RODREN-75122 format. One record per residue (C-alpha): x, z, y. Coordinates in steps of 0.2 Angstrom, whole numbers, plus 2048, in hexadecimal, padded with zeros to 3 digits. Layout:
N
XZY...
This chain:
214
76C7F08A177A7FB8A876E80A8AA76980889877B80889277E81889C76F82089577581C88378682388777F83388D77483587E78283287278C83F87C77E84C87A77D84986779084B86578F85B87078186286678B85F85679A86785D7908768637888788527998788497A088585579189085279488F8407A68938417A28A284D7968A98407A28A88317A58B982A7B58C08237B08BB8117AC8A98177BD8A781F7C68AE8107BD8A18057C28938107D48988107D489A7FE7CC8897FB7D98818077E788A7FE7E18837ED7E08717F47F28737FA7F88797EA7EF86B7E07F785E7EB8088667E98068667D68008547D780F84E7E181B8567D481284D7C681383D7D082683F7D38298437C08228317BC82B8287C98218297D982A82B7EA83781E7E683980B7E38408077D28437F77C883B7F57B68467EE7A983A7E479F8277E179C8267EF78F82B7FB79C81F7F47A88107F779D81680979981980E7AB8098067B37FE8117A78058217AE80081E7C07EE81C7C87F58107D58048057D080C7F77DB8187EB7D28237DE7DC8277CF7D28377C97D98467BD7D78587C37DC85B7B27E484B7B27EF84F7B980083D7BE80483D7C97F584B7D37FD8407D680C8327DC80283F7E87F98447EF80A8327F380F82C7FA7FD83B8067FD83480D80D82280D8088268157F782E8247FF82082680B81182380081482E7F080282B7EA80781A7E48158147D881F8067DE82A7FB7D38327EA7D18357DE7C383F7CE7C18327C07BF83E7B47B68427C17A98307C67A78287B47A681B7B979A8157C77A58167BD7B580C7AF7AC7FF7BB7A67FC7C27B87FD7B07BF80C7B37CA8117A37D18197A77E28277B37E58267C07EC8167C67E580F7D87E48037DC7D67F87EA7DB7F27F47CC7E58027CC7E080C7BD7E97FF7B27DF7F07B97E67E37C57DC7E47D57E57DA7E17F57CF7E57FF7CE7F58077BD7F38157B87FF8147BD8118037B58167FA7C58168087CE81F8087C382E8117B48278227B982E8327C08288337CE8348227D68318227E98348217F58258107FB82C80A7E982880D7EB8168067FD8167F67F681F7F47E88117F77F58037EA80080B7DE7F280C7E07F07F97DE8037F77EF8057F07F58127FC7ED81F8087EE8158187E18158267EA80D8347E57FD83D7EE7EC8397FE7ED8438027DF8508117D484D81F7D285A81B7C68688287B986582A7A885C8297AC84982F7A283B82079D8308217A081D82179081282178E7FF82F7847F783077F7E583B78B7DB8477887CD83A78F7C082C7837BD81F7917BD82579C7CB82A7967DD83179F7EC8267A37FB83379D80884679A80885179F7FA8647A37FA8657987EB8697867EF85F77F7E084E7867E7
């Protein structure tokens, strides 16, 4: 069995070596015109990306902003291919945790628009999207709701999850360009996230709130 495994490894190494050799031969045989064409194509790609980033910035990408009402929500989400909206409540502690991470992610992943909206002031929208737990992130792509990140269950179920955990989850939903592995949580006793009834009959907190009535 060990010998068979070794033979498979050797064969795989030979295949990789052969592919590398072919690519090196191709590069060695490139003429001046070929190199110039490759450089020009690369420059064109870089130019298009710069132009695209400028267009994204003009419509609000690269920063984490609050929307004032439902009308603005519909107007803004139509402008972006990928749009993530945080439904929050000011008195909910864990919404502030999400705010902190989204501010970092928004500046890092300019390819996606990140916003938040007060769920209690936008009850019609929250009910339409079936938002019942806060915080909730609505993931919208091409003006269609593709996924929801509800509470912290998908983020490790703890309050002190790393920003990379949120990036990984957004990447799984194809909402940002992220190819990393799922990050590991800190090796210590963690406080699990529980849901408690909120003061609104349709929306509840996912965890403790600063409001005594929750």
